[in-house]
Every structure is written in C-alpha cells, then in structure tokens.
N, C-alpha and C positions, 0 to 999 in steps of 0.2 A: 503494500501500500503503500501511495505518498500522499502527504501531503502538502495541504498551498494554500502560500500566505504571503502575499507580494506589494507591495508599494502598491503597486499599478492597481490593483484587484484588493478590491474594497470589502472582502466574504472571505469567509474559511471553508476551506471543503475537502475531505479525504477520499483520492477516487479509490472506488471499489472494484472491482472486477465482480461480475454476472453482472449488474446495472450500467444502462448506457449512461454516455457522458453527457450528454445532453441531458438528460434528466436530470442529473445529478447535478447540475452546474445552473439549471434553470429553478431545482433546491437550493439549491447555498443565497442567492440571491434573493429567491421568495425569502426562505426565512430571514437574511439579514435584513430586509424591507418593512416585514410583517415587524422585526424584533424589534423594529427603530434603529438598530447596526445603523443602514442608513436610513435617513432624515428626506423631504419630502425637497427637491433643489438641489441636492448634493451631484456630483459629482458622477456619470456611470460609463465605463471601459466604454470603448468603441471596441467594434467588431475584430480591425486588429490587434490593440492590446490585450482582447481575450484570448486573440487566439495566440498570440506569442508567449503568452506568461505563462497560461495553462498548458501549452503543448499540443492547441486542438487543434481539428480541421478550419479553415474557417468559415466553410458551410455551416459547423453545427455551431460555429461563436454568430454569426449570423441568425439559426434559426434558435438559438436561446437568446438575442433582445429579439426580435421577430416576436418570441412569444409572453417576452414580458410587456412588451407595447400591448401584445394583441390584450393580454389580458388587466391591462392601464396603471402597473408597476413601475413602468419607462415610460418618458415620451422624450422624441426626438426633437429639437428646439432647432430650428435653422439660426447656425454661424455661431453658436454656443456647442450642441454635440447633444449624447443622449446623457439626459438626466432622471434620476427618480422624479415618481409623479405624485400627486398627493389623493392620498388614499380615499377611494370613492364612497360614499356612505353606502351602504348597506340594511335590507330588514335584517331582523332574526330570523322569520322563514327564508329566509333567501341564504341567510350565513348558517343555520342549522342546510340547511339543500346541498350546500358544499363540502358542506361535512361528514353528508351521509356514508359515502363509501368506505373513509375512512377510519371514519370510531366505527362502525361494523368491523372492520378487516385487526383493529388493537381490539373488540371485543372477541371475537373467532381465534386471535390469536392467545388472547389473555385465559379464554374457556380451556383449551387446549393446554397450555399452560397449570390450568387448574389453581387458578389463581382467585382471590375474592373480590367482589367490588371493591370493598375498599382499602385493598391492597393498585384495583386501579387506579381506581382514585386519587389515593398518594400518589404514583407516581403522574397519575394525571399533573397533579397542584406540582409536583414536583421539575417538570421540565416546564411550566409554565410558569413557574417562577426562576427557572434560568436563565429562560431569554427574554425575560425583563416585563412580565407578568404581574400588572396591579390587579387585586383582590375586589375587584367590582363585579355586578348584577346588572347587565345590560335587559332593557327591558327598550321597547320598541318608542318612539315618541310621535305624536302627533299626526305626524309629515312623512312615517314610513321608517324612519330613519329613525336608528341606532340611539338611544342611553344610555346610559349610564349613573346611577344612584348610588 
C-alpha cells in the first residue's frame, strides 16, 4: 500500500488494491470536503496536478474532477481554476435517500460480524467525531432544507 499526501493535493488517502483508483480518489476528495478539511472557495488541484502528484492517468484525474463537479462539490471558475463549491442545501429525506445503500451495507456487515446495535452506534459516533462532526440533531426547516437544533 502506498500513502499519498503532498503539498499540492489537499487530501490524504492510501491506495488499496482491489478498488479502482478513480473511486478511491473521489472518495478521499469527497471526505475532505464534507469533513471541512477543504472549505468552499479553497483551490482544488487541476487534472494535471492530480495526475502528476498521484501518479494516475490524466483521464482518471479528469473523471475525478468531472464526478466532483457533477456532484456539486467543486466548480470550475474561468481564470481561477477549480475550487471547492458551497455545499448545497439538502432535505432530510434527500440525505436519507443518499445514505440508504451505504447504511444497508454497514448493517449487513455488522450483522455478519455479530455486532449489537449499540456497538454499531458507538463505532458510527467515533467515526463522526473523527471527521469533525458536531453533536447536532438535524430537522427539516420550513423551506425544506436542513436545520440543526
């Protein structure tokens, strides 16, 4: 396994065999953005920088940036380059829908391991805190967006 963290690439990840490089880079960038490691307006590496620093094919680097752009996580600004975008407001129902398959996979794996719900919740809480999550309760506001209490 090879770990990558350079001054040009503002997020860290470890190449894992058996998982496509594209998926790994997208996941690492996504994680850095949603955890607040990368903030709106921060510069995001260009295709050339991603390709060179991570030693990946330029087509793969282009697909990474295209995916993040399509998800609304980065935006390309003329004359400036690629930057981290403002995270869009989402409803609680939309968020739950996005997590559906991932949560199901976690539950299936936890059941295979014989874990109790309290153990799964504790593990989830640990990961939440490690990524800089704050202990808030999300509810829908009057405009259909998320509000915290």
